ZAMARGU-4260 file (C-alpha; in steps of 0.2 Angstrom, whole numbers, plus 5000, padded with zeros to 4 digits):
<rodrens>
0) 4780/4801/5634 | 4794/4810/5643 | 4798/4826/5634 | 4816/4831/5632 | 4814/4849/5636
5) 4833/4852/5635 | 4833/4846/5617 | 4817/4856/5613 | 4825/4872/5620 | 4841/4869/5610
10) 4831/4867/5593 | 4821/4883/5597 | 4837/4893/5600 | 4845/4886/5584 | 4831/4894/5574
15) 4831/4910/5584 | 4813/4908/5591 | 4807/4921/5603 | 4788/4918/5603 | 4782/4900/5601
20) 4765/4892/5598 | 4763/4875/5605 | 4751/4862/5599 | 4748/4847/5610 | 4738/4832/5606
25) 4725/4826/5619 | 4736/4811/5625 | 4750/4822/5629 | 4741/4837/5637 | 4744/4831/5655
30) 4762/4836/5653 | 4758/4854/5647 | 4761/4862/5664 | 4779/4856/5665 | 4782/4860/5647
35) 4775/4878/5649 | 4786/4881/5665 | 4802/4875/5657 | 4800/4885/5640 | 4792/4901/5647
40) 4808/4905/5656 | 4816/4909/5640 | 4802/4910/5626 | 4786/4918/5625 | 4774/4904/5625
45) 4756/4902/5618 | 4748/4885/5620 | 4734/4881/5608 | 4719/4871/5615 | 4711/4869/5598
50) 4711/4851/5591 | 4723/4848/5577 | 4724/4833/5565 | 4743/4830/5563 | 4757/4838/5554
55) 4745/4844/5540 | 4737/4856/5553 | 4748/4869/5561 | 4733/4878/5568 | 4723/4894/5566
60) 4732/4908/5557 | 4725/4920/5570 | 4737/4912/5582 | 4752/4908/5572 | 4753/4925/5563
65) 4759/4932/5580 | 4773/4920/5583 | 4789/4916/5575 | 4789/4897/5578 | 4777/4883/5580
70) 4781/4868/5591 | 4770/4853/5587 | 4771/4837/5598 | 4767/4820/5593 | 4769/4820/5574
75) 4783/4819/5561 | 4785/4832/5548 | 4777/4831/5531 | 4791/4835/5520 | 4782/4842/5505
80) 4772/4855/5515 | 4777/4873/5514 | 4774/4878/5532 | 4770/4896/5535 | 4782/4898/5550
85) 4797/4887/5556 | 4789/4871/5564 | 4798/4861/5577 | 4791/4843/5577 | 4794/4832/5592
90) 4789/4815/5587 | 4781/4803/5599 | 4787/4786/5598 | 4780/4772/5609 | 4794/4769/5623
95) 4786/4753/5630 | 4787/4740/5616 | 4779/4723/5621 | 4787/4707/5618 | 4783/4701/5600
100) 4781/4682/5599 | 4782/4672/5584 | 4765/4664/5588 | 4757/4680/5584 | 4760/4677/5565
105) 4754/4659/5565 | 4740/4663/5553 | 4751/4671/5540 | 4762/4655/5540 | 4746/4644/5539
110) 4740/4654/5524 | 4757/4651/5515 | 4761/4669/5515 | 4780/4672/5512 | 4782/4690/5507
115) 4775/4703/5519 | 4775/4722/5516 | 4778/4730/5533 | 4769/4747/5537 | 4768/4757/5553
120) 4761/4773/5560 | 4774/4785/5566 | 4773/4781/5585 | 4778/4763/5581 | 4793/4765/5570
125) 4804/4756/5583 | 4792/4743/5586 | 4791/4739/5568 | 4810/4736/5568 | 4807/4723/5581
130) 4793/4715/5572 | 4803/4714/5556 | 4817/4705/5565 | 4805/4692/5572 | 4797/4689/5555
135) 4814/4687/5546 | 4819/4675/5559 | 4803/4665/5555 | 4808/4664/5537 | 4797/4678/5530
140) 4803/4690/5516 | 4799/4707/5524 | 4798/4722/5512 | 4798/4740/5517 | 4790/4752/5504
145) 4798/4769/5498 | 4790/4784/5505 | 4784/4799/5494 | 4786/4817/5498 | 4772/4817/5511
150) 4780/4804/5522 | 4796/4805/5532 | 4801/4787/5534 | 4800/4771/5523 | 4786/4760/5528
155) 4777/4775/5537 | 4758/4778/5533 | 4747/4792/5537 | 4728/4792/5537 | 4728/4800/5520
160) 4743/4792/5512 | 4748/4774/5509 | 4762/4777/5496 | 4774/4766/5505 | 4762/4752/5502
165) 4758/4756/5484 | 4777/4756/5480 | 4778/4737/5484 | 4760/4731/5482 | 4765/4720/5467
170) 4779/4712/5476 | 4771/4706/5492 | 4757/4693/5497 | 4750/4704/5510 | 4753/4719/5522
175) 4756/4719/5540 | 4753/4736/5549 | 4760/4739/5566 | 4749/4751/5575 | 4735/4752/5588
180) 4717/4754/5584 | 4709/4752/5567 | 4711/4770/5560 | 4727/4768/5550 | 4723/4750/5546
185) 4706/4754/5538 | 4714/4767/5527 | 4727/4755/5522 | 4715/4741/5517 | 4704/4754/5507
190) 4719/4760/5498 | 4729/4744/5495 | 4724/4729/5484 | 4731/4715/5495 | 4725/4710/5512
195) 4730/4721/5527 | 4734/4712/5544 | 4734/4723/5559 | 4746/4720/5573 | 4737/4729/5587
200) 4750/4733/5600 | 4736/4737/5613 | 4731/4719/5614 | 4744/4710/5605 | 4733/4702/5592
205) 4734/4700/5573 | 4719/4701/5562 | 4714/4702/5544 | 4705/4719/5541 | 4697/4714/5524
210) 4680/4709/5532 | 4679/4725/5542 | 4684/4735/5527 | 4671/4727/5516 | 4657/4734/5528
215) 4664/4751/5526 | 4665/4750/5507 | 4647/4745/5506 | 4642/4760/5517 | 4653/4771/5505
220) 4644/4764/5490 | 4627/4768/5499 | 4633/4786/5501 | 4638/4787/5482 | 4621/4780/5477
225) 4612/4793/5488 | 4622/4807/5480 | 4617/4802/5462 | 4601/4810/5464 | 4608/4826/5472
230) 4608/4843/5463 | 4615/4856/5475 | 4632/4851/5479 | 4644/4860/5492 | 4662/4857/5486
235) 4673/4861/5501 | 4691/4867/5501 | 4700/4864/5518 | 4710/4879/5523 | 4722/4868/5533
240) 4739/4871/5525 | 4742/4852/5523 | 4725/4848/5517 | 4721/4863/5505 | 4718/4856/5487
245) 4710/4871/5479 | 4714/4866/5462 | 4706/4849/5464 | 4690/4858/5471 | 4689/4870/5457
250) 4691/4855/5444 | 4676/4846/5453 | 4666/4862/5452 | 4668/4861/5433 | 4664/4843/5432
255) 4648/4846/5442 | 4643/4859/5430 | 4646/4848/5415 | 4635/4835/5424 | 4621/4849/5425
260) 4622/4850/5444 | 4622/4866/5454 | 4639/4867/5464 | 4645/4880/5476 | 4663/4882/5482
265) 4665/4883/5501 | 4681/4886/5511 | 4681/4879/5529 | 4694/4875/5542 | 4683/4863/5551
270) 4669/4852/5544 | 4653/4855/5553 | 4637/4846/5548 | 4626/4860/5553 | 4635/4872/5541
275) 4631/4862/5526 | 4614/4857/5531 | 4609/4875/5534 | 4614/4879/5516 | 4601/4866/5511
280) 4613/4857/5499 | 4610/4839/5494 | 4627/4833/5496 | 4645/4838/5501 | 4661/4834/5493
285) 4676/4836/5505 | 4693/4839/5496 | 4703/4840/5513 | 4706/4825/5524 | 4698/4810/5515
290) 4694/4802/5532 | 4681/4815/5536 | 4668/4807/5524 | 4674/4789/5528 | 4674/4791/5547
295) 4661/4804/5550 | 4647/4801/5538 | 4635/4795/5552 | 4636/4813/5559 | 4628/4820/5543
300) 4610/4818/5536 | 4616/4821/5518 | 4630/4811/5508 | 4647/4817/5511 | 4659/4811/5498
305) 4678/4811/5494 | 4683/4817/5476 | 4685/4800/5469 | 4668/4795/5476 | 4660/4811/5469
310) 4667/4807/5452 | 4660/4789/5453 | 4643/4797/5458 | 4642/4808/5442 | 4649/4794/5431
315) 4666/4804/5428 | 4675/4788/5431 | 4673/4773/5419 | 4677/4759/5432 | 4667/4753/5447
320) 4682/4749/5458 | 4682/4758/5475 | 4696/4771/5475 | 4703/4778/5492 | 4706/4797/5491
325) 4724/4800/5496 | 4733/4816/5498 | 4750/4816/5489 | 4753/4835/5489 | 4743/4851/5492
330) 4742/4867/5482
</rodrens>
């Protein structure tokens, strides 16, 4: 990614920035020297080396309380977050789009699919436009779902929000996600009722994610079953501004008490297995990013559940359908 420093400087000038904290994802860190040298000629610059998890996470308040602007690289704004300081988002969009051949979508044709819901992660919004053109040329009806207040673009997905898919799920035969790796595809398949196909731009393959997701769901039900015999429950509020669902956590505490359990309300900025295991709790319910329980369960010796999973464990839900926890808004 080639950063347009002139454009960044102009945006910082427009908001009257003087001292700026910069968040850089791992993949863009090699360019941090050029960025620092260009911006520090005019602005006071703090570069955060802490990991961050997207536009929902603008860093530790210990750092951003002393700056008047945050510059985050690689993500798009989450519109319905009330950020504590002005934030300039520099979106990362993949510049090298490979050739998209019609032969990639032969299986979809063979299955008799005619209506496709097109999804993409933010880096591949332009690649998705090219995919849409190829699919339409092949005769597919391509639908792009409406974004809710947490998403910037129609068709965009986050690891915790698939509202663009929900908005058209009754109108399509399947979904096609344009991305790389399985992270967003796994979430989409957990959240959506139709098959999700991943067009992986790393290796230019298309595969149905339903079989892989079935294995994940079985593991999630195993965690839910283990949690059914738990009594001491840590219910965690994530203090990241875009993940903080305190009202949800407090409601879960009350549900736990009604189920004759012993809950404790915990506030945390980063999930750590050791913290909860030292408390000698039997299970953890994480109300921040739902991908922590789903993707990191193997790091824990105790069950780690999302809010819907916990409700299933204590029989607070009447159905047995697996429900993906999605963040629509925060407190």
